[in-house]
C-alpha positions as CSV (number, residue, x, y, z in Angstrom):
1,X,0.0,0.0,0.0
2,X,1.3,3.4,-0.9
3,X,1.3,5.9,1.9
4,X,0.7,9.6,1.4
5,X,1.9,12.2,3.9
6,X,-0.2,15.3,4.5
7,X,-0.1,18.1,7.0
8,X,-3.3,19.2,8.6
9,X,-4.0,22.0,11.0
10,X,-6.3,20.9,13.7
11,X,-8.1,23.4,16.0
12,X,-6.8,23.1,19.6
13,X,-10.2,21.7,20.8
14,X,-10.1,19.0,18.2
15,X,-6.5,18.1,18.8
16,X,-7.2,17.8,22.5
17,X,-10.0,15.3,21.8
18,X,-7.7,13.2,19.5
19,X,-4.9,13.4,22.1
20,X,-7.2,12.1,24.8
21,X,-8.3,9.3,22.6
22,X,-4.7,8.4,21.8
23,X,-3.9,8.3,25.5
24,X,-7.0,6.2,26.2
25,X,-6.0,3.8,23.5
26,X,-2.3,3.9,24.4
27,X,-1.5,4.7,20.8
28,X,0.3,7.5,19.0
29,X,-1.8,10.4,17.8
30,X,-1.1,9.7,14.1
31,X,-2.3,6.1,14.4
32,X,-5.5,7.3,16.2
33,X,-6.1,9.9,13.5
34,X,-5.8,7.2,10.8
35,X,-8.4,5.0,12.6
36,X,-10.7,8.0,12.9
37,X,-10.5,8.7,9.2
38,X,-10.8,5.0,8.3
39,X,-13.9,4.5,10.4
40,X,-15.5,7.9,9.4
41,X,-15.7,7.3,5.7
42,X,-18.4,5.2,4.1
43,X,-17.0,1.9,3.1
44,X,-17.7,-0.3,0.1
45,X,-15.5,-3.2,1.4
46,X,-18.4,-5.6,1.8
47,X,-20.1,-4.7,-1.4
48,X,-19.8,-7.2,-4.3
49,X,-17.3,-6.0,-6.9
50,X,-19.9,-5.7,-9.6
51,X,-21.7,-2.9,-7.7
52,X,-18.8,-0.9,-6.5
53,X,-18.1,1.3,-9.5
54,X,-21.8,2.5,-9.6
55,X,-21.6,3.3,-5.9
56,X,-18.2,5.0,-6.1
57,X,-19.6,7.3,-8.8
58,X,-22.3,8.4,-6.3
59,X,-19.6,9.8,-4.0
60,X,-19.1,12.8,-6.4
61,X,-22.9,13.5,-6.7
62,X,-24.5,16.6,-5.2
63,X,-26.7,16.2,-2.2
64,X,-29.7,17.0,-4.4
65,X,-28.9,14.1,-6.7
66,X,-28.4,11.7,-3.8
67,X,-31.8,12.7,-2.3
68,X,-33.4,11.9,-5.7
69,X,-32.0,8.3,-5.4
70,X,-33.2,8.1,-1.8
71,X,-36.8,8.9,-2.9
72,X,-36.7,6.9,-6.2
73,X,-39.2,4.1,-6.6
74,X,-39.5,1.2,-9.1
75,X,-42.3,1.8,-11.5
76,X,-45.7,0.7,-10.1
77,X,-46.2,-1.7,-13.0
78,X,-42.9,-3.4,-12.1
79,X,-43.9,-3.7,-8.5
80,X,-47.2,-5.2,-9.5
81,X,-45.6,-7.6,-11.9
82,X,-43.1,-8.6,-9.2
83,X,-45.9,-9.3,-6.8
84,X,-47.8,-11.3,-9.3
85,X,-44.7,-13.4,-10.2
86,X,-44.0,-14.0,-6.5
87,X,-47.6,-15.3,-6.0
88,X,-47.2,-17.5,-9.0
89,X,-43.8,-18.7,-7.8
90,X,-45.3,-19.8,-4.4
91,X,-47.6,-22.0,-6.3
92,X,-44.8,-23.4,-8.4
93,X,-46.4,-22.2,-11.6
94,X,-43.6,-20.1,-13.1
95,X,-42.4,-20.7,-16.6
96,X,-38.7,-20.4,-17.3
97,X,-39.3,-17.0,-18.9
98,X,-41.3,-15.8,-15.9
99,X,-38.6,-17.1,-13.6
100,X,-36.0,-15.1,-15.5
101,X,-38.2,-12.0,-15.3
102,X,-38.7,-12.5,-11.5
103,X,-34.9,-12.7,-11.1
104,X,-34.4,-9.5,-13.2
105,X,-36.9,-7.6,-11.2
106,X,-35.4,-8.8,-8.0
107,X,-31.9,-7.7,-9.2
108,X,-33.3,-4.2,-10.1
109,X,-34.9,-3.9,-6.7
110,X,-31.8,-5.0,-4.9
111,X,-29.7,-2.5,-6.9
112,X,-32.0,0.3,-6.1
113,X,-32.1,-0.5,-2.4
114,X,-28.3,-0.7,-2.4
115,X,-28.1,2.7,-4.0
116,X,-30.6,4.2,-1.6
117,X,-28.7,2.9,1.4
118,X,-25.4,4.2,0.1
119,X,-26.9,7.6,-0.8
120,X,-28.2,7.8,2.8
121,X,-24.8,6.9,4.2
122,X,-23.1,9.5,2.0
123,X,-25.7,12.2,3.1
124,X,-25.1,11.3,6.7
125,X,-21.4,11.4,6.3
126,X,-21.6,14.8,4.7
127,X,-23.6,16.0,7.7
128,X,-27.0,16.3,6.2
129,X,-29.5,16.7,8.9
130,X,-32.5,14.4,8.5
131,X,-33.1,12.3,11.6
132,X,-36.1,10.5,10.1
133,X,-37.1,9.7,6.6
134,X,-40.4,8.7,5.3
135,X,-39.1,6.5,2.5
136,X,-41.6,5.2,-0.1
137,X,-42.2,1.5,-0.1
138,X,-40.7,-0.3,-3.1
139,X,-40.7,-4.0,-3.9
140,X,-40.9,-6.0,-0.6
């Protein structure tokens, strides 16, 4: 891993907090600062590789664009189709074409939920104040 050295000016009050944390952890201040930065940033480490590039791109989006993702819904006709296919699947009546369509709709719903979750994580990290959200219901 390549290391990059930077110089950062910390206000006295913030430095004292970091210094107390370092003493409490019995670690040097630079090591504690590194831990704070690592833990403070949204992480994609546990996200499957196929989804990472889409989510990484979201990191440069404006708050407004992230909020649009948070409130995005799958089209109503897709939700109804998904529900109908699930019902049919429970009765073991799906054709191979319907099974493929059910898988595709599930993948779209999963992708959207992943995007919504990451958009919220980014907004929280950026300091956006919204303690409660009334998110629309999408595919269950």
